[in-house]
Phi, psi and omega in degrees: 000322181296313180295324180296317179295317179294319179296318178297321180295312179295319181298316180296316178299319182293314180295319178297318178297320179297313181296320179296315178295320179299314181295318181296315180292320179300314180297319180294313180296319180298316179296315180296318181293321177298318179296318181294316178297319178294320181296322179287346176068025185283329186227018183298329181290343180268353176095174183296325182299318180294320178296316180297319180293316180299315178294322179298328178283332181276326188299320180305324178292320177297320181295325179299323177288335182270351184307312181303324182280332172295319176299315181301308184286330175296318178295317179297313182297320181293314180293322177295320178298317177295324179291318181297324179273007178062018180288326176293322179297316179296318180296318179293323178294333179277003177095011179274124181283166179296329180289324175291325178294320184279347182305309179296329177292317179294316179297318179297318179295319179296317179297315179295324178294317177296320179295318180294324184283313191259349179241311183287319183302315177301321177294318179296317180296319179297316180296320180292322176296320177293325177296320178296317178294319179297318179294320180294324184280338184249001180297140180281150184293341181279358182262118176247135181290149177283137190295334183280357180245004187249127172285142188246149176233134178263140183216152181215116181205145179055032180077007180251122177257133182205166170234145182225143178218156181209154178275331182227150176227137183216172178054046175058039175091004181272327184246128176244145178241145181054069190263141170229133179227142175242125181255130183260149175273183181293337179277000179086001179264156180295125181265321180203156176242137182235124175244135182209152179291333179202159177221139181244130180275119179247213182278093176078014181197153169270137172252111182265124182270138177048054185279164169244111184259121182243122176245146183298129178083004181230151177291155179300144176248153183230072176289168180293318179217166177221126180263124180240109182300145181207154173249008183285147175257153180305323180298320178296313182298315182296319181295326183275328188248338188291148175275122180304331181288347178267010181243130182294152177300331179288343181253346185298322180301316178293321180295322178296318178296320178295317179299318179295320181292330179272356179081020180270165173279112184261015187298323180297318178291321180293323178294317178297319180297313181291327177295321179291320179296324182278354186299316177302319178293326177295322177298318178296318179297322177296321178295319178294321176298318179298321181294330181295331181258327187279328181286347177281347184297325182295342179257318185267332180061031180249085185292321181298316179294323179296311180296321178297319178295321178295317178298317180297317179298317178296320180294316179298316180294324177298315180297315180297316180296318179297315180295318179297320180293321178295318179294319179292322181293334181258015174064021175287321174231157178300137181303324179298314179295320180295325181284324187265343181299310179299325181295309181294320180297313180293318180296314180293323177298314180297315179296318180297314180296318179295319178297321179293320181291321188268323186248353178081000000 
């Protein structure tokens, strides 16, 4: 009964600390993103409401990337608070081991990780998809994407050869935003360039709204629409252009199967899927890392050094995770290994340090 009461107390403190940190980080990221969107002037003509809505749809995806570090700092702050109030000292004096103290933290991290993976991720993916659609529908016609940032697709239909690229894809590959297309002549040279805020895939053709058509030796033209023949299917477009982070974990399995059936490289989708599956374990590893620096405070009383060590540990793990994800997405290493290596490395490091601190 004593351990159950203590575990509930620690669990409650940890969850409250997590929620408080989550709200603070969400507000900060939301404010920064609104300022950035306003600074770029992409939606100023639609007013503050459009900017606020667009940022609100984008922020959940940013928060998903920050979750491991919110877990890390929530664990550090909670353990430091317990140390300052000497509650950890009292618990240890009563015969409670460090593993018993960390049990509610580990359970809480695992619970939050499962919630983030299977409940929050679908909401985040949906919001990001809506943000892409919103951006495509409200982009101004004067904005053309820079060619070095746009993935391109080659298409040939009705005797017309062209390549098309877009910055955003929505509605399962049917809607493209910030589109640039190059149409080739019979001699294989570029005949015209078409820039448009959005393109909709219909029956055998893209319909580009409010395009700017530029032909060599002629001033730009601005017709109401531009029809570009294509043989591409929405599934093909989505597999080539879609952002894996805009796809829910419940849909990633099907997308990976579709990519394999079409002969595409599905490594980016497979990497995202394995990263989400490993996320609960990553949260637990972050808690163990936090314990290696925060539980020493009751002995050393060096809070600045403790916080600095926590920040350094989080930064190193972020770099390792980022590199592993890049390697897995590009098929340099198997996605399963790339997703689980940072988790196992951080977890084993945390357990080893705790064993050394507590048992010598």
